[in-house]
N, C-alpha and C positions, 0 to 999 in steps of 0.2 A: 475284280479286286484280287490282287496277289498277296497271299499271306506272307508276312515277313518272318524270316527264320530267327530263332532266338540268338542273341549275341553271346559269343563265348567269352568267359571271363579272361581278362588279360593276365599276362605273366606277372607274378608277384615274387620278387626276390626273397621277401620275408617268409612267405609260405614255402618256398623251395628250400630255404635254409633250415626250416623246422620240419621238413619232411623226413621220412625214414632214413634215407641214405645219408644226406649231409648231417642231420642232427645226430644220428647214430654214430657216424664217424667222429664227430667232435666230442661227444660224450665218452666214447670208448678211448679216444686219444687222451682225454683228461685222466681217465681211470688208469690207463697204462702208465702215464707220466707220473701220477701221484703214487701209485703202488710201487713202481720201480724206484722212485726217489726215496721213499720211506724205507724200502728194503735195503738200499745201499747205505743210507745215512744212519738208520736206526738199527743196523746190524741184524737184519732178519725179521723185522716186523712187517706183516702184511696189513695194509689199510683197507684194501678192497676185497681181498681174498681171505675171509674169516676161517675157512677150512684149513688153510695153510698154518694159521696161528695155533689151531688145535693140534695139528700134526706135530708142529715144532714143540709145543708144550709137552706132548708125550715123550718126545725124544729127550728134551731137557730134564724131564722128571727122572728118566732112566739114568741120565748123566749126573743126577743129584744136584742140578743147578736150580735151587729152589726159587731164587729171585727171578731168573729168566722165565721159569715155568709160570710163576704168578703173573708176570707182566703179559705173557702171551694169553693166558686164560682170561685176564681182565678185559682184553679186547672184545671178547664175546658178549658179555653183558653190556658193554659200552655201545656195541653195534646194535643190540636189540633195543636199548633205550632210545637211541637216535632214530631207528626205524619207526618205533612207536610214536615218537614225537612228530616225525614227518607225516605219518598217517593221520594223526590228529589235526595237524596243520592243513593237510589236504581236505579233510572233512569240513573244517571250519571255512576254508576258502570256497568250497562248493556251496556251503550254506549261505555265504555272503555273496555268491555269484561272482567271485573273483576268478581271474584266469589261473587255474591250478598249476599248469605247467610253468607259467612265468613266476608265480609265487614260490614254487619249490626250487626253481633255478636260482632265484634270489637268495633263498635260504642256503643253498649249496655254495653260492659265491661268497656269502658271509662266513660260512663255516671254513671254506678254503682260505679266506683272508685271515681268520683266527689261527688256523693251522700254520700259515706262513709267519704270522707275528710271533706266535708261541715258539716256533722253531728258531727264528732269527734271534729272539731275545734270550731264550734259555740256553741255547748252545750254538753259537755262530761257527764253531769249529769242531762240531761233534764228529765229523767224518774222519778226523785224525786222532780222536781220543775217546775211548769208550767211557761214557759218563752215565752210569746206570740210573742215577736219580733223575735224569732228564728224559730218558727214553719213554717212561710211562706217560707223563703228561703230553708229550709231543705225539706219541703214538695214538693216544686216545683222541686227540684233536683231529688227527688224520682219519681215524676210523669213523668218527662222527660225520665228517664231510663225505666220505664214500658211502656211508650208510644212507645218507640223504639221497644220493644218486641211485642206490639200489632201490629204495622205496619209490623214488620219483618215476622209475620205469613202470612200476606197478600202478601208481596212483594217477598218473597223467593219462587218464582214459580218453580215448578219441584222438590223441595226438599221433600215436603210432598204430599201424594196421594190426599188429599183435605184439605181445610181450616178447622182447628179445633182450637178454642180459647184456649190459655194456661194461660190466666190471669184472666178470669172470668168464673165461672163454671155454671152459670145459663143456658146458651144455651146448654152446654154439658149435664147437668142433664135432660133438656127437651128432647134432642135427644136420650139419653140413655133410657129414659122412653118410648119414641115412638118405639124405636127398640125392647125393651122388649115386648111391646104389639104386634108388628109385628110378632115376633118369636112365641109368644103364640097363636096368631090367626092362623098362618100357620099350627100349630099342628092339627087344626080342618078342614083344607082344604081337599077336596077329593083327594084320591090317584091319582098320575099322574098330579096334578096341577102344571105345570112347573112355572107359573107366581108366585104362592105363594112360591114355593121352592126357586126361584131366589131372591125374596124380602127378605126371611128369611136369605139367605146366605149373601146378602148385609148388612143386619142389623147386623148379627154376625160379619162380617168383620169390620164394622164401630165401633162396641162395643169394638173390640180388640184394636182399636186405641184410643178410648175415655177413656176407663177405666184407662190406665196408666197415662193419663193426670190428671184425677180426683184424682187418688191416689197420684201422685206427688204433686199436690197442697195441699192436706190434710197433707201429710208428711212434706212439707215445712212449713206450718203453725204451726204444732206441734213442729218442730225443732226450729222455731223462738221463740215461746213461752218459750221454755226451755233455749235457749242460751241468749236471752235478759234478762231473770230473773237472769241467772247465771253471765253474764258479766256486766250487769247493765250499759252498754255503747253501742255505735254504732259499736264497733269493730267486733261484730258478723256478720256484713254485709260483712266482708271479704270472707265469705263462698260462697255467690252467685257470688261475683266477680271472685273467683277461678273457679267455675263451668262454667260460661259464657266464661271466658278466655280460659279454656280448650277446650270448644266446638269450639271456634274461631280458635285455633291452629289446631285442627283436621280437620276443614273445609278447611283451607288453605292448609294443608298437602295433603288432598285428591284431591284438585283442582290441585296442582302441580304434583301429581302422575298421574292423568288422562291426564293432558297436556303432560307429558313426554311419556306416553304410546301411545299417538296419533301421536307422531313425527316419 
């Protein structure tokens, strides 16, 4: 009697799209697009890069621009509240045994849609005319959306091999540089040095996950610059809404398929 070998699972497009490379690229593309769009249209507000708002608040304080200083500082508590709400939603989803990644993607899609609606309705031509009274509510709406994505990367346990930020590239650039140094140093290690070889392999694997995220963010920023200047309105933000909504549908679909296979 010949033992049958276990069958390998077939290729799943949904699983591939939600794996580190494609999912990381799409999420970072959205962050780059949203952050760049808001920075252009809101005259220097960062939605994904909270540190940038704090730095600008310090500059504006020195310039005695009290209103702009307050606007930038208010982005920080708005970000924290949104992250706290996202974390609570993730805990509730886990308690109910819902697909956390899909639920949080849905929350981000809703937040991005609100960001789009608020921007379009409050100031359709803000890009041509500084209207301070509109910058605060629009900026907070954008910060909430990106805060959800920041928290999503931490709370979606098991989806990604390890935590890699998709909204701010400073840490990714630092890690990429360290990994490049590790790979270079390993080339000079004595033959048979398994420790150096293992460290180099880990660095190469990590670079394979970090690079798509950095490229996605860069391409998102470039796309935002083009579409904002072409559309001259907030309507270009419909693109990140579509991307995140698509990811949410795929995540729910894969969850339902997995649940069905386990029955």
